[in-house]
Every structure is written in C-alpha cells, then in structure tokens.
C-alpha positions in Angstrom: 0.1 0.0 0.0 1.5 3.4 -0.9 2.3 5.9 1.8 -0.1 8.8 2.0 1.9 12.0 1.4 -0.2 14.1 3.8 0.7 11.9 6.8 2.9 14.0 9.2 4.5 11.0 10.9 6.4 9.8 7.9 9.3 12.2 8.6 9.8 10.5 12.1 10.2 6.9 10.7 13.4 4.9 11.0 16.7 4.9 12.9 17.9 8.0 14.8 20.8 8.9 17.0 21.6 12.1 18.9 23.3 13.7 21.7 21.7 15.1 24.9 22.2 17.4 27.8 20.2 18.9 30.6 19.6 19.2 34.2 18.6 16.5 36.9 17.2 16.7 40.3 18.6 13.9 42.6 16.9 13.1 45.9 18.5 10.3 48.2 17.7 9.1 51.6 20.6 7.7 53.7 20.2 6.2 57.2 23.1 5.5 59.6 21.6 2.2 60.6 24.5 1.5 63.1 24.0 5.0 64.8 27.7 6.1 64.6 27.1 9.5 63.1 23.5 10.1 63.5 20.3 7.9 64.1 17.9 10.1 62.2 19.4 9.8 58.7 19.6 12.4 55.8 17.6 13.4 52.9 19.9 14.7 50.3 18.5 16.8 47.5 20.6 18.3 44.8 20.4 19.8 41.2 23.0 18.7 38.8 23.6 18.2 35.2 23.9 15.3 32.6 25.2 14.8 29.0 25.0 11.9 26.9 23.5 10.3 23.8 20.7 8.2 22.5 19.7 5.7 19.7 16.3 4.6 18.7 13.9 3.5 16.0 10.5 4.7 15.2 7.5 3.0 13.5 4.8 5.3 12.1 1.1 5.1 10.8 0.0 8.3 9.3 -0.1 10.6 12.3 0.9 8.2 15.0 4.6 7.3 16.1 5.7 4.3 18.1 9.3 3.5 18.8 12.0 2.6 21.3 15.0 4.4 22.5 18.1 3.5 24.5 20.1 6.3 26.1 23.1 6.8 28.5 24.4 9.8 30.2 27.1 11.0 32.5 25.4 12.6 35.5 26.7 14.9 38.1 24.8 15.5 41.4 26.8 15.4 44.5 25.8 16.2 48.0 27.7 16.0 51.3 26.9 16.2 55.1 29.4 17.0 57.7 28.3 16.4 61.3 30.6 19.0 62.9 32.3 21.1 60.3 34.3 23.0 63.0 35.8 19.8 64.3 39.4 19.0 63.5 38.3 15.6 62.2 34.6 15.6 61.4 32.5 12.7 60.2 30.8 13.0 56.9 28.7 11.2 54.3 28.4 12.1 50.7 26.2 10.8 47.9 26.8 11.2 44.1 24.7 10.2 41.2 27.2 9.9 38.3 25.6 7.8 35.6 22.1 7.2 34.2 20.9 4.9 31.4 17.3 4.0 30.2 15.7 1.7 27.7 12.2 3.0 26.9 9.2 2.7 24.6 7.6 5.8 23.3 4.4 6.7 21.5 3.1 9.9 20.4 1.1 11.9 17.7 2.8 13.9 14.9 1.4 17.4 14.1 3.2 18.5 11.0 6.9 19.0 12.2 6.0 18.6 15.9 5.7 15.4 17.8 4.2 15.0 21.3 4.9 11.8 23.1 4.8 9.7 26.3 7.6 7.4 27.1 8.4 4.8 29.9 10.6 1.7 30.5 13.6 0.6 32.6 16.3 2.7 34.1 19.6 2.3 36.0 21.8 4.8 37.7 25.1 4.7 39.2 25.7 5.9 42.7 28.8 6.5 44.9 28.2 6.8 48.6 31.2 7.5 50.9 31.3 7.4 54.8 34.3 9.3 56.0 35.2 9.2 59.7 38.5 10.3 61.4 39.8 6.8 61.7 38.4 5.1 58.6 36.2 5.4 55.6 34.4 3.3 53.1 32.9 3.9 49.7 30.0 2.1 48.1 29.9 2.2 44.2 26.9 0.5 42.7 24.3 0.4 39.9 20.6 0.4 41.0 17.9 -0.7 38.7 14.5 0.9 38.4 12.0 2.3 36.2 11.2 5.6 34.4 8.5 7.4 32.7 7.7 10.8 31.2 6.7 12.9 28.3 8.3 15.1 25.6 8.1 17.1 22.4 10.2 16.9 19.4 10.5 19.5 16.7 11.9 18.5 13.3 13.6 21.7 11.8 14.9 19.9 8.8 14.6 16.5 7.2 17.5 15.0 9.2 17.7 17.1 12.3 15.3 17.7 15.3 15.3 19.2 18.7 13.7 17.3 21.6 12.6 18.5 25.1 11.8 15.7 27.5 10.8 15.3 31.3 11.6 11.9 33.0 10.9 10.8 36.4 13.0 7.8 37.7 12.8 5.6 40.7 15.4 3.1 41.9 15.3 0.2 44.3 16.2 0.7 47.9 19.1 -1.3 49.3 20.6 -1.9 52.6 24.4 -2.0 52.5 26.9 -2.6 55.4 30.5 -3.2 56.0 33.0 -3.3 58.8 36.2 -1.3 58.6 38.6 -1.1 61.4 36.1 -2.6 63.8 33.5 0.1 63.1 30.2 -0.7 61.3 29.1 1.2 58.3 25.3 0.7 57.2 22.9 2.5 55.2 
C-alpha cells in the first residue's frame, strides 16, 4: 500500500541517534543504621547536570509514532553532609549520582513537524556513597535498577535534524548495605 503524502509522521520513521544534555534533580535518603554518626538519617536533595546520547527506532502510521530508545548519560549531582564542620576531624557522608541509562518505549502523535509523546521503561543509575570518619572510611559504588516514565516534544527543523525536550521521572530500588572497617560498622 503506498504511503499517503499528507501523513505527518512519515518524517519520524526509522533509525535515529543524537546527543543530549540537561539538568537533573537527585533526591536520596541515607540512614546511619549503626548510629555512629546520626540515628535520624539524611535526605539529600541536589540539582545537577547530565550529558550523553541516545539511539532509537520509530515505527509510524500516518499521524501516530511508536518506537523505542536507549540512552546513556554521565550525570553529576553530589551532596555532602558534615556532622561537625568546626571539628578537627569531622564525620561526613556524601552521595553522588554519576551515571544514568534507560531503555524506553515511546508513543506519540505527529502534528506537521512537531511530535508530542509519552515514554516509559527501565532505568539504571550509578551511585557513589562515601562514609568518612576520622579513623576510617568506606565507599560504596553501585548500579541500581529501576523504572522511568515521562513525556516530551520533538520538533523537526529539517529532514534529518530535530530538537527534543523531555521530562523523565525515575525511581530506583532501595538497598541496605553494610561493611565493617577497622572494627567500626558502616550501614545504610
């Protein structure tokens, strides 16, 4: 069946690749389970940035677009708590989200050279948490799996180039991690 020339989605068909950049808001909760620094825990909130790239493929049907996308980004959102900053040897905890990847499906509607879409799928992020005490320290580096969902718009300003604006929410599994260093316990 021949393609209808008045179908707006035809320009979105096929393989695509691109670069991305933007901001992120990282919120993390840490609890000092052994109570060495603080029994109440901390809720870290930090704005940061990310830069990366994506590849994907779109299927189209006149004005409707379906596709999948895989992306990966370097991320930078670090936050640190120091329990007594005036002390000669303070205790501290820091958390840093420094990597973010997703595999998502997306579907949307094409309106001439503008596409509106929703997206969702799996996500993973790399976190680095460091406990530093006067006598010892430990760092946990780990990838955590989760899910992501969001929405976006994409504007095709030429046959092979487009600009995309997207908002994603991601949530990752909670974990309990503990270790003993120098006879002292670290848990979160």
